[in-house]
C-alpha positions in Angstrom: -43.6 -96.0 -17.3 -42.7 -99.0 -15.1 -41.9 -99.3 -11.5 -38.2 -99.2 -12.2 -38.3 -95.8 -13.8 -35.5 -93.5 -12.6 -35.1 -89.8 -12.3 -33.4 -88.3 -15.3 -30.4 -86.1 -14.9 -28.4 -84.1 -17.4 -24.6 -84.3 -18.0 -22.5 -82.3 -20.3 -19.5 -83.8 -22.0 -16.7 -82.3 -24.0 -16.3 -84.4 -27.2 -13.1 -84.4 -29.2 -12.3 -85.7 -32.7 -15.6 -84.7 -34.4 -15.1 -83.2 -37.9 -18.5 -83.3 -39.6 -22.2 -83.9 -39.2 -21.6 -87.7 -39.7 -19.5 -87.7 -36.5 -22.3 -85.9 -34.7 -24.8 -88.5 -35.8 -22.5 -91.4 -34.8 -21.9 -90.1 -31.3 -25.7 -89.5 -30.7 -26.5 -93.0 -31.9 -23.9 -94.6 -29.7 -25.0 -92.7 -26.6 -28.7 -93.5 -27.5 -28.0 -97.2 -27.3 -27.7 -96.9 -23.5 -31.0 -97.5 -21.7 -33.0 -94.3 -21.2 -30.3 -92.1 -22.6 -30.9 -89.3 -25.1 -28.1 -87.0 -26.4 -27.8 -83.8 -28.4 -24.4 -83.3 -29.8 -23.2 -79.8 -31.1 -20.4 -79.8 -33.7 -19.8 -76.1 -33.3 -19.1 -76.3 -29.6 -17.7 -79.8 -29.5 -20.1 -80.7 -26.6 -22.8 -83.3 -25.9 -25.7 -82.7 -23.6 -26.9 -86.1 -22.3 -30.1 -86.9 -20.5 -29.8 -90.2 -18.6 -31.1 -92.1 -15.6 -29.4 -91.2 -12.3 -28.2 -94.8 -12.1 -25.9 -94.4 -15.2 -22.5 -92.9 -14.2 -20.8 -90.2 -16.3 -17.9 -92.6 -16.8 -20.3 -94.9 -18.7 -21.2 -92.0 -21.0 -17.6 -91.2 -21.6 -16.9 -94.9 -22.4 -19.8 -94.9 -24.9 -18.3 -91.9 -26.8 -14.9 -93.5 -26.8 -16.4 -96.7 -28.1 -17.6 -94.7 -31.1 -14.0 -93.6 -31.8 -13.9 -90.2 -30.2 -12.6 -88.7 -27.1 -14.8 -87.5 -24.2 -14.4 -85.8 -20.8 -16.4 -84.0 -18.3 -16.0 -80.2 -18.8 -13.8 -78.2 -16.5 -15.3 -76.2 -13.6 -16.6 -72.8 -14.8 -14.0 -70.8 -12.9 -11.2 -72.7 -14.4 -12.6 -72.3 -17.9 -13.0 -68.6 -17.3 -9.3 -68.3 -16.2 -8.2 -70.2 -19.3 -10.3 -68.4 -21.9 -7.4 -66.3 -23.2 -4.9 -69.2 -23.5 -4.5 -70.9 -26.9 -5.2 -74.6 -26.6 -2.2 -76.9 -27.2 -4.2 -78.8 -29.9 -4.7 -75.5 -31.7 -1.0 -74.6 -31.6 -0.2 -78.1 -32.9 -2.7 -77.8 -35.8 -1.3 -74.3 -36.7 2.3 -75.6 -36.8 1.2 -78.6 -38.9 -0.6 -76.3 -41.3 2.4 -73.9 -41.6 4.9 -76.8 -42.4 2.4 -78.4 -44.8 2.0 -75.1 -46.6 5.8 -74.6 -46.9 6.2 -78.1 -48.4 3.1 -78.0 -50.6 3.6 -74.6 -52.2 6.6 -75.6 -54.5 4.7 -78.8 -55.5 1.6 -76.7 -56.5 3.7 -74.1 -58.4 5.7 -76.7 -60.4 2.7 -78.8 -61.2 0.6 -75.8 -62.3 3.2 -73.9 -64.3 4.7 -76.2 -67.0 7.2 -73.5 -68.0 8.9 -73.9 -64.7 9.3 -77.6 -64.9 13.0 -78.2 -65.0 14.8 -81.5 -65.6 13.8 -84.1 -63.0 11.4 -81.6 -61.3 9.0 -84.5 -60.7 11.4 -86.2 -58.3 11.7 -83.0 -56.2 7.9 -82.7 -56.0 7.7 -86.4 -54.9 10.3 -85.7 -52.1 8.2 -82.7 -51.0 4.8 -84.3 -51.4 5.7 -87.5 -49.4 5.9 -85.7 -46.0 2.6 -83.9 -46.7 0.7 -87.0 -47.8 2.1 -89.0 -44.8 2.8 -86.6 -41.9 0.8 -83.5 -42.9 -2.3 -85.6 -43.6 -1.7 -88.0 -40.7 -4.6 -86.6 -38.6 -7.0 -87.6 -41.4 -5.4 -91.0 -41.8 -5.5 -91.6 -38.0 -9.2 -90.6 -37.6 -10.1 -92.6 -40.7 -8.4 -95.7 -39.3 -10.1 -95.2 -35.9 -13.4 -94.9 -37.7 -12.7 -98.1 -39.7 -12.0 -100.0 -36.4 -15.5 -98.9 -35.3 -17.1 -99.5 -38.7 -17.7 -95.8 -39.2 -17.0 -93.6 -42.2 -16.7 -89.8 -41.8 -15.3 -86.9 -43.7 -11.8 -87.9 -42.6 -12.4 -91.2 -44.4 -13.1 -89.3 -47.6 -10.0 -87.1 -47.3 -7.7 -89.9 -46.3 -8.8 -92.1 -49.3 -8.5 -89.1 -51.6 -5.0 -88.3 -50.5 -3.9 -91.9 -50.5 -5.4 -92.6 -54.0 -3.8 -89.5 -55.7 -0.4 -90.1 -54.0 -0.4 -93.8 -54.8 -1.3 -93.1 -58.5 1.5 -90.6 -58.7 4.0 -93.0 -57.3 2.9 -95.6 -59.8 3.2 -93.1 -62.6 6.7 -92.1 -61.6 8.1 -95.6 -61.2 6.0 -97.7 -63.6 4.1 -95.3 -65.9 7.0 -93.4 -67.5 6.4 -90.1 -65.7 9.8 -90.4 -64.0 11.9 -90.1 -67.2 14.3 -87.1 -67.2 12.9 -84.2 -69.2 9.3 -85.2 -68.8 6.9 -82.3 -68.4 3.2 -82.4 -67.4 0.5 -80.0 -68.7 -1.9 -78.5 -66.2 -5.7 -78.2 -66.7 -8.5 -77.3 -64.3 -10.4 -80.2 -65.9 -9.2 -83.8 -65.7 -7.8 -85.1 -69.1 -6.3 -88.3 -70.3 -2.6 -88.2 -70.9 -0.7 -88.9 -74.0 2.3 -91.1 -73.4 3.4 -91.0 -69.7 0.9 -91.4 -67.0 -0.2 -88.1 -65.4 1.0 -87.1 -61.9 -1.5 -86.0 -59.2 0.9 -84.8 -56.6 -0.7 -81.4 -56.6 -3.9 -83.1 -55.5 -2.0 -85.2 -52.9 -0.7 -82.0 -51.3 -3.5 -79.6 -52.2 -6.3 -81.6 -50.7 -4.8 -81.8 -47.1 -3.5 -78.3 -47.3 -6.8 -76.7 -48.3 -8.9 -78.8 -45.9 -6.5 -78.1 -43.0 -6.5 -74.4 -43.9 -10.3 -74.4 -44.1 -10.6 -76.1 -40.8 -8.2 -73.7 -39.1 -10.1 -70.7 -40.4 -13.4 -72.3 -39.6 -12.3 -73.1 -36.0 -11.3 -69.4 -35.5 -14.6 -68.3 -36.9 -16.5 -70.7 -34.7 -14.7 -69.4 -31.7 -16.1 -66.0 -32.7 -19.6 -67.3 -32.4 -18.9 -68.2 -28.8 -17.5 -64.8 -27.9 -20.6 -63.9 -25.8 -20.0 -66.8 -23.4 -16.3 -65.9 -23.1 -17.3 -62.2 -22.4 -19.7 -63.4 -19.7 -16.9 -65.6 -18.2 -14.5 -62.6 -18.1 -17.1 -60.6 -16.1 -16.6 -63.1 -13.2 -14.5 -61.6 -10.4 -11.6 -63.8 -9.1 -11.0 -62.1 -5.7 -13.1 -59.8 -3.4 -12.3 -57.5 -0.5 -14.5 -58.6 2.4 -15.0 -56.1 5.3 -15.5 -57.6 8.8 -15.4 -55.7 12.0 -13.8 -52.7 10.3 -11.0 -54.8 8.7 -10.6 -55.8 5.0 -9.2 -59.0 3.7 -8.9 -60.4 0.2 -10.4 -63.8 -0.4 -11.2 -65.9 -3.5 -14.8 -65.1 -4.7 -15.7 -68.8 -4.1 -15.4 -68.2 -0.3 -17.8 -65.3 -0.3 -21.0 -66.0 1.6 -24.5 -64.5 1.6 -24.9 -61.5 4.0 -21.1 -60.8 4.0 -20.2 -57.2 3.2 -17.6 -56.6 0.5 -15.9 -53.5 -0.9 -16.3 -52.2 -4.5 -13.9 -49.4 -5.3 -14.2 -47.1 -8.3 -13.4 -49.0 -11.5 -13.9 -52.4 -9.9 -16.5 -55.0 -10.9 -19.2 -56.0 -8.4 -18.2 -59.4 -7.2 -21.8 -60.9 -6.8 -25.4 -59.8 -6.6 -26.1 -57.7 -3.5 -27.6 -54.7 -1.9 -25.7 -51.4 -1.2 -25.1 -51.1 2.5 -23.1 -47.8 2.4 -22.1 -45.3 -0.2 -23.6 -44.0 -3.5 -22.3 -44.3 -7.0 -23.2 -45.0 -10.6 -22.8 -48.6 -11.9 -22.4 -49.5 -15.5 -24.6 -52.5 -16.4 -23.9 -52.5 -20.2 -22.1 -55.9 -20.3 -24.6 -57.6 -18.0 -28.0 -56.4 -19.0 -27.4 -54.2 -22.0 -28.3 -50.9 -20.2 -26.7 -48.1 -22.2 -26.7 -45.6 -19.3 -25.0 -46.0 -15.9 -27.6 -46.5 -13.0 -27.4 -44.4 -9.8 -27.4 -46.6 -6.7 -27.4 -45.8 -2.9 -28.1 -47.5 0.4 -30.7 -50.2 -0.2 -30.3 -50.3 -4.0 -29.8 -53.7 -5.6 -26.6 -54.3 -7.7 -25.7 -57.1 -10.1 -22.6 -59.1 -10.1 -20.3 -58.1 -13.0 -21.4 -54.5 -13.1 -18.7 -51.9 -13.1 -18.6 -49.2 -10.3 -18.2 -46.0 -12.2 -18.3 -43.6 -9.2 -17.6 -43.7 -5.5 -16.7 -46.3 -2.9 -19.5 -48.9 -2.2 -20.0 -51.4 0.6 -22.3 -54.1 -0.7 -24.0 -56.9 1.2 -24.1 -60.1 -0.8 -27.6 -61.5 -1.4 -26.7 -64.3 -3.8 -23.5 -66.2 -4.6 -22.2 -68.8 -7.1 -24.8 -70.4 -9.3 -27.7 -68.3 -7.8 -26.4 -65.0 -9.2 -28.0 -63.3 -12.2 -24.7 -63.5 -14.1 -24.6 -67.3 -13.5 -28.2 -67.7 -14.6 -27.5 -65.6 -17.8 -24.5 -67.8 -18.6 -26.4 -70.9 -17.9 -29.3 -69.9 -20.2 -27.0 -68.9 -23.0 -25.1 -72.2 -22.7 -28.4 -74.2 -22.7 -29.7 -72.3 -25.7 -26.6 -73.2 -27.7 -26.8 -76.9 -26.8 -30.1 -77.4 -28.6 -31.0 -78.1 -32.2 -33.6 -76.7 -34.6 -35.8 -79.1 -36.5 -34.0 -78.3 -39.7 -30.7 -79.3 -38.1 -32.1 -82.6 -36.9 -33.0 -83.4 -40.5 -29.5 -82.4 -41.7 -27.9 -84.7 -39.2 -30.1 -87.6 -40.2 -29.1 -87.1 -43.8 -25.4 -86.8 -43.0 -25.5 -90.1 -41.1 -26.0 -92.0 -44.4 -24.2 -89.4 -46.6 -20.6 -90.6 -46.2 -21.4 -94.3 -47.0 -23.4 -93.2 -50.0 -20.4 -91.1 -51.2 -18.0 -94.0 -50.8 -20.4 -96.1 -52.9 -20.5 -93.4 -55.5 -16.7 -93.1 -55.7 -16.4 -96.9 -56.2 -19.2 -96.8 -58.8 -17.5 -93.9 -60.7 -14.2 -95.8 -60.7 -15.8 -99.0 -62.0 -17.9 -97.2 -64.5 -15.1 -95.3 -66.1 -12.8 -98.3 -66.2 -15.6 -100.5 -67.6 -16.3 -97.8 -70.3 -12.7 -98.1 -71.5 -11.7 -94.7 -70.2 -8.0 -93.9 -69.3 -7.3 -95.4 -65.8 -6.0 -92.1 -64.5 -9.2 -90.3 -65.6 -11.2 -92.9 -63.7 -9.0 -92.5 -60.6 -9.3 -88.7 -60.9 -13.1 -88.8 -61.0 -13.2 -91.2 -58.0 -10.8 -89.0 -56.0 -12.8 -85.9 -56.8 -16.0 -87.5 -55.5 -14.3 -88.5 -52.3 -12.9 -85.0 -51.7 -15.8 -82.8 -52.7 -18.6 -84.6 -50.8 -18.1 -83.3 -47.3 -21.0 -83.0 -44.9 -19.1 -80.5 -42.8 -21.3 -77.5 -43.9 -24.4 -79.5 -43.0 -23.2 -80.0 -39.4 -22.3 -76.3 -39.0 -25.4 -74.7 -40.6 -27.6 -74.4 -37.5 -25.3 -74.4 -34.4 -23.0 -71.6 -35.6 -26.1 -69.4 -36.4 -27.6 -70.2 -33.0 -24.4 -69.5 -31.2 -24.0 -66.2 -32.9 -27.6 -65.2 -32.4 -28.0 -66.2 -28.7 -24.7 -64.5 -28.0 -25.8 -61.3 -29.7 -29.2 -61.5 -28.0 -27.5 -61.7 -24.6 -25.6 -58.6 -25.4 -28.8 -56.8 -26.2 -30.5 -58.0 -23.0 -32.6 -60.9 -24.6 -32.0 -64.4 -23.4 -33.5 -67.0 -25.8 -33.9 -70.5 -24.3 -32.9 -72.5 -27.3 -33.9 -73.4 -30.9 -37.5 -74.1 -29.9 -37.8 -70.6 -28.5 -36.1 -69.1 -31.5 -38.5 -70.9 -33.9 -41.5 -69.9 -31.7 -40.4 -66.2 -31.8 -40.2 -66.5 -35.6 -43.8 -67.7 -36.0 -45.6 -65.9 -33.2 -48.6 -63.8 -34.4 -50.2 -62.8 -31.1 -48.6 -61.4 -27.9 -50.6 -61.3 -24.6 -49.1 -58.5 -22.5 -49.5 -58.0 -18.8 -49.9 -54.4 -17.7 -48.4 -53.8 -14.3 -44.6 -54.2 -14.4 -44.6 -55.0 -18.1 -46.2 -52.2 -20.1 -46.0 -50.0 -17.0 -43.2 -49.5 -14.5 -45.1 -51.2 -11.7 -44.3 -48.3 -9.3 -46.6 -45.5 -8.3 -45.3 -42.1 -9.6 -46.7 -38.6 -9.8 -48.2 -38.2 -13.3 -49.4 -34.6 -13.0 -49.2 -31.8 -10.3 -51.7 -28.9 -10.6 -51.6 -25.9 -8.3 -54.1 -23.0 -8.1 -52.7 -19.9 -9.8 -53.0 -17.4 -6.9 -51.9 -19.8 -4.1 -48.6 -20.3 -2.2 -46.8 -21.4 -5.4 -46.1 -24.7 -7.0 -42.7 -25.4 -5.3 -43.8 -24.3 -1.8 -46.9 -26.5 -1.9 -45.1 -29.5 -3.3 -42.4 -29.3 -0.5 -45.0 -29.0 2.2 -46.9 -32.0 0.8 -43.7 -34.0 0.5 -42.7 -33.2 4.0 -46.0 -34.4 5.5 -46.0 -37.6 3.4 -42.6 -38.6 4.8 -44.5 -40.2 7.7 -46.7 -42.3 5.4 -45.9 -45.9 4.3 -48.5 -45.8 1.6 -47.3 -46.2 -2.1 -49.1 -42.9 -2.9 -47.2 -41.1 -0.1 -43.8 -42.5 -1.3 -44.5 -41.3 -4.8 -45.3 -37.8 -3.6 -42.1 -37.7 -1.4 -39.9 -38.9 -4.3 -41.4 -36.3 -6.7 -40.9 -33.5 -4.2 -37.3 -34.4 -3.6 -36.6 -34.6 -7.3 -38.2 -31.2 -7.9 -35.8 -29.5 -5.4 -32.9 -31.9 -4.8 -30.7 -29.3 -3.1 -33.3 -28.3 -0.5 -34.2 -30.4 2.5 -37.9 -31.0 3.1 -39.4 -29.0 6.2 -39.6 -30.6 9.6 -43.0 -32.1 10.4 -44.9 -32.1 13.7 -48.3 -33.4 14.9 -48.3 -36.0 12.2 -51.6 -38.0 11.8 -52.6 -40.7 9.3 -56.3 -41.3 8.7 -57.1 -44.7 7.3 -58.7 -44.4 3.8 -58.4 -40.6 3.9 -54.8 -39.4 3.9 -52.3 -37.7 6.2 -52.0 -34.3 8.0 -49.3 -32.5 10.0 -47.6 -29.2 10.7 -44.8 -28.1 8.4 -43.2 -24.7 7.8 -45.7 -23.1 10.2 -48.7 -24.4 8.3 -51.3 -27.1 8.8 -50.9 -29.4 5.8 -53.4 -32.0 4.7 -52.9 -34.5 1.8 -56.2 -36.2 1.5 -58.8 -37.7 -1.0 -60.6 -34.9 -2.8 -64.0 -33.9 -1.5 -66.4 -30.9 -1.7 -66.1 -28.0 -4.0 -62.8 -27.3 -5.7 -61.4 -24.3 -7.6 -61.9 -24.7 -11.3 -58.2 -25.6 -12.2 -58.3 -28.3 -9.6 -61.8 -29.5 -10.6 -60.6 -29.8 -14.2 -57.5 -31.7 -13.1 -59.8 -34.1 -11.1 -61.9 -34.8 -14.2 -58.7 -35.5 -16.2 -57.5 -37.8 -13.5 -60.7 -39.8 -13.7 -60.4 -40.2 -17.5 -56.7 -41.3 -17.2 -57.4 -43.7 -14.4 -55.0 -41.9 -12.1 -55.5 -41.6 -8.3 -56.0 -38.0 -7.2 -54.9 -36.5 -3.9 -55.8 -33.0 -2.7 -53.3 -30.8 -0.9 -54.9 -28.3 1.6 -52.8 -25.7 3.4 -54.5 -24.1 6.5 -57.8 -25.5 5.2 -57.5 -23.9 1.7 -57.2 -26.2 -1.4 -53.8 -25.5 -3.0 -53.0 -28.3 -5.4 -54.2 -31.6 -6.9 -51.6 -34.4 -7.3 -52.4 -37.3 -9.8 -50.6 -40.5 -9.0 -50.5 -43.5 -11.2 -48.5 -46.4 -12.6 -46.7 -44.8 -15.4 -46.4 -46.4 -18.9 -42.8 -47.4 -19.7 -41.4 -45.2 -22.5 -40.4 -48.3 -24.4 -44.0 -49.6 -24.4 -45.0 -47.2 -27.2 -42.2 -48.3 -29.5 -42.8 -51.9 -28.6 -46.5 -52.0 -29.6 -45.8 -50.1 -32.7 -42.9 -52.4 -33.6 -45.0 -55.5 -33.0 -47.7 -54.3 -35.4 -45.1 -53.6 -38.0 -44.0 -57.2 -37.7 -47.6 -58.4 -38.1 -48.0 -59.4 -34.5 -51.3 -58.4 -32.7 -50.9 -57.1 -29.1 -53.5 -58.2 -26.5 -53.7 -56.6 -23.0 -54.6 -59.0 -20.2 -54.4 -57.6 -16.6 -55.8 -58.2 -13.2 -56.2 -54.5 -12.7 -59.6 -52.6 -12.9 -61.3 -51.7 -16.2 -60.5 -48.0 -16.1 -56.7 -48.3 -15.7 -56.6 -51.2 -18.2 -58.5 -49.3 -20.9 -56.6 -46.1 -20.2 -53.2 -47.8 -20.8 -54.6 -49.7 -23.8 -56.0 -46.5 -25.3 -52.7 -44.7 -24.8 -50.8 -47.5 -26.5 -53.4 -48.2 -29.2 -54.2 -51.7 -28.1 -57.7 -52.7 -29.1 -58.1 -56.2 -27.5 -58.3 -55.6 -23.7 -59.1 -58.1 -20.9 -59.3 -56.5 -17.4 -59.7 -58.1 -14.0 -58.1 -61.3 -15.3 -57.3 -63.9 -12.7 -54.2 -66.2 -13.2 -56.7 -68.9 -14.3 -58.4 -66.4 -16.6 -55.1 -65.5 -18.3 -54.4 -69.2 -18.9 -57.9 -69.7 -20.3 -57.5 -66.7 -22.6 -54.3 -68.2 -24.0 -56.0 -71.5 -24.6 -58.8 -69.8 -26.5 -56.4 -67.9 -28.7 -54.5 -71.1 -29.5 -57.7 -72.9 -30.3 -58.5 -70.1 -32.8 -55.3 -71.0 -34.6 -53.1 -68.3 -33.2 -49.4 -68.7 -32.4 -49.4 -67.1 -28.9 -46.6 -65.5 -26.8 -47.3 -64.3 -23.3 -45.2 -61.6 -21.6 -45.3 -61.3 -17.8 -43.3 -60.7 -14.7 -45.2 -62.1 -11.7 -46.3 -65.4 -10.1 -49.8 -64.7 -11.4 -48.4 -64.9 -15.0 -46.6 -68.3 -14.6 -49.5 -70.5 -15.7 -50.2 -68.4 -18.8 -46.4 -68.3 -19.6 -46.2 -72.1 -19.4 -49.4 -72.7 -21.4 -48.5 -70.4 -24.3 -46.6 -71.4 -27.5 -43.9 -69.1 -26.1 -43.4 -67.6 -22.7 -41.5 -64.3 -22.3 -40.5 -63.1 -18.8 -39.3 -59.7 -17.7 -35.9 -60.0 -16.2 -37.0 -57.8 -13.3 -39.8 -60.2 -12.5 -40.1 -63.2 -10.1 -38.0 -66.3 -10.4 -41.2 -68.3 -10.9 -42.1 -66.3 -14.0 -38.6 -66.5 -15.4 -38.4 -70.3 -14.8 -41.7 -70.8 -16.7 -40.6 -68.7 -19.7 -38.7 -69.6 -22.9 -37.3 -66.0 -23.4 -36.2 -63.6 -20.7 -35.8 -59.8 -21.3 -32.9 -59.3 -18.9 -33.2 -55.5 -18.6 -36.8 -55.7 -17.6 -37.4 -53.5 -20.7 -40.4 -54.4 -22.8 -38.8 -52.6 -25.8 -36.5 -55.6 -26.3 -39.5 -57.7 -27.2 -39.7 -56.5 -30.8 -36.0 -56.8 -31.1 -36.2 -60.4 -30.0 -38.8 -61.2 -32.7 -36.6 -59.5 -35.4 -33.5 -61.3 -34.2 -35.4 -64.7 -34.3 -36.6 -64.0 -37.8 -33.1 -63.0 -39.0 -31.6 -66.1 -37.3 -34.1 -68.6 -38.9 -33.5 -66.9 -42.3 -29.7 -67.3 -41.8 -30.2 -71.0 -40.9 -32.3 -71.6 -44.0 -29.7 -69.9 -46.2 -26.9 -72.0 -44.6 -28.8 -75.3 -45.2 -29.8 -74.4 -48.8 -26.1 -73.7 -49.5 -24.9 -76.9 -47.7 -27.4 -79.1 -49.6 -27.1 -77.2 -52.9 -23.3 -77.4 -52.8 -23.3 -81.2 -52.7 -26.1 -81.5 -55.3 -24.0 -79.5 -57.8 -20.5 -80.6 -57.1 -20.9 -84.4 -56.6 -22.5 -84.8 -60.1 -19.7 -82.7 -61.6 -17.1 -84.9 -59.9 -18.9 -88.1 -61.1 -18.7 -87.1 -64.8 -15.0 -86.1 -64.5 -15.5 -82.3 -64.7 -13.9 -81.5 -61.3 -10.2 -81.6 -60.5 -9.5 -83.1 -57.0 -7.5 -80.0 -55.9 -10.4 -77.7 -56.9 -12.7 -80.1 -55.1 -10.7 -79.6 -51.9 -10.9 -75.8 -52.3 -14.7 -76.0 -52.9 -15.3 -78.2 -50.0 -13.4 -76.0 -47.6 -15.0 -72.9 -49.0 -18.5 -74.3 -48.4 -17.9 -74.6 -44.6 -16.3 -71.2 -44.4 -19.3 -69.6 -46.2 -21.7 -71.2 -43.8 -19.7 -70.0 -40.8 -19.2 -66.6 -42.2 -22.9 -66.2 -43.0 -23.7 -67.1 -39.4 -21.1 -64.6 -38.0 -23.0 -61.8 -39.6 -25.5 -62.2 -36.8 -22.9 -60.9 -34.3 -23.1 -57.5 -35.9 -26.9 -57.5 -36.1 -28.4 -54.3 -34.7 -32.1 -53.5 -33.9 -33.7 -51.1 -36.3 -34.8 -48.0 -34.4 -38.6 -47.9 -34.1 -40.7 -44.8 -34.2 -42.5 -43.8 -31.1 -46.3 -43.7 -30.9 -46.2 -41.4 -27.8 -48.4 -38.4 -28.3 
């Protein structure tokens, strides 16, 4: 690093005109020639993510892409893209119209060429008249891109298709005018394998129209399928609200959501989406978070409850005070993380792109070699031309360029729908290979909130409900988490009955609270002295379970024992069980005391436990595990977890955790539900398996078809069908990830 080093910034570009992995490689190389610039180009999304010094203007990046023979532009603002998601692009309509006209012209040529019995007198001249517009106008995009590449000394898939169409059409014109094929009454046999003609030269007009038709049809279907892999991003864009009703001084006014500011109060009526992240100021309702966080059940909210932008109000009228707007909202962060994930490349894809960079020149050399070999061996000229054209057409690196990005787009989109945000290919590969997961306790395996775990009342006392209501009434004056847990439990037990009024309230530090309620002196204090046997037994149970016990005395008589603790999340049982089934060892590392840590670990069946861990201790534990050869993932939700998250092979943050933890993580569980962890590992393994299948097919297809074309065993028209089918198979295989569902795990809860 020299003194002139500059700060790196990232710019996204929309790149047009790319058709195969060779195009991707060319754009990356051209951008990489600029000082300090690195680029990752995605064929499936048609985008380039460019890291460059701040001194290099985006216009210079655009110029570099254009110098490579492609178009480039800065992407539209997110709100404009969201509004235009449903519109069919003009280029797509033009491609569709060109395909339809080409199909109408090419179909009679294919039928007459392939069915000799239908070949009437002078049929060949009709096919020439129909084939000429296809070879010239229908295939014009291929010719234009090939010529543009030639000007920049580049050869791509379009070069191969253009040469194939030109060669087959030119040979057919020669055969008609000079080779005797234009004589009235001449018929042509059709064979799936190339064969030398007897007498008149053979026509290849079916190849001249079939190659562009099938390649165009394949690209059209491929483009539609690729748009399907990006459906998750479009769904997120549709969640964005365009206008919002702001309430000020008792009046409402509709404003564009871009004008909404933090602390402003806005109205959310039943059925409307919440405009941005906020806190309920007035009203109560249930909000549907299914499309934002994957929550299957609506969540009840009231004054003080947080709400997420994009959620649907399923109940009453809400007044919400905005706490975040624009790029700071959770929806914006989710969208940004999904976009970033889809911009990266897996290691296998980088290898495929490197191969494709030299693939097209090699194919051109093979085609010329095949032509020269067959002519030199004394073969019929048309057989030599056929073999050469078949090599040009069949050898397309398109499938190589689509193998990884389509799978990543489908998987990251599906993960976002399930509440799992994967930070990119590196994170996906890390999830695939992880064998040890270090789990935090509070807020990760447990809820992080004190709740009543057990309530035990003496059999002959005032009664369970009466004592609970008295304890809840007195604890209303306490700010302690134990007191809030008791009040919440009491209210849930009898939601229709108000708690009694309290007088003479007193809080004793380190002991508890007391007050008069319902005509009784009520004390909620730490247990001491002799207790009746049911309460003594409950006290021993609380000690074993690492719960905090509080005693309820009414008029000096012990009436009940309340056990308060940080409850284990229901999904934690299934998560630990699911990780073990996947061959992943769970490790508990917490800053909490020994007793609560071992209690939770025992309940979940975790054998490796580290209690009283400082942030430095967690990071050191991760280092030791990695030094032992483990592939370690860390799951946490707090600032104290950030160092361990950053030092692990893979950091996984709870979506309900702090921004510091989320920023240090590679994967975020949006719902704050630990159960999604096992689903994330399964999804990663399925995705990497899909990518491997795609690459095996893409490489294997070329290894089989190119030799067949070289030895003259592949007709050019069949070569076009095979080439298009290879890309469609790769994209179709990736699209299966959109329908992936987590397999239901069995609970270990006892």
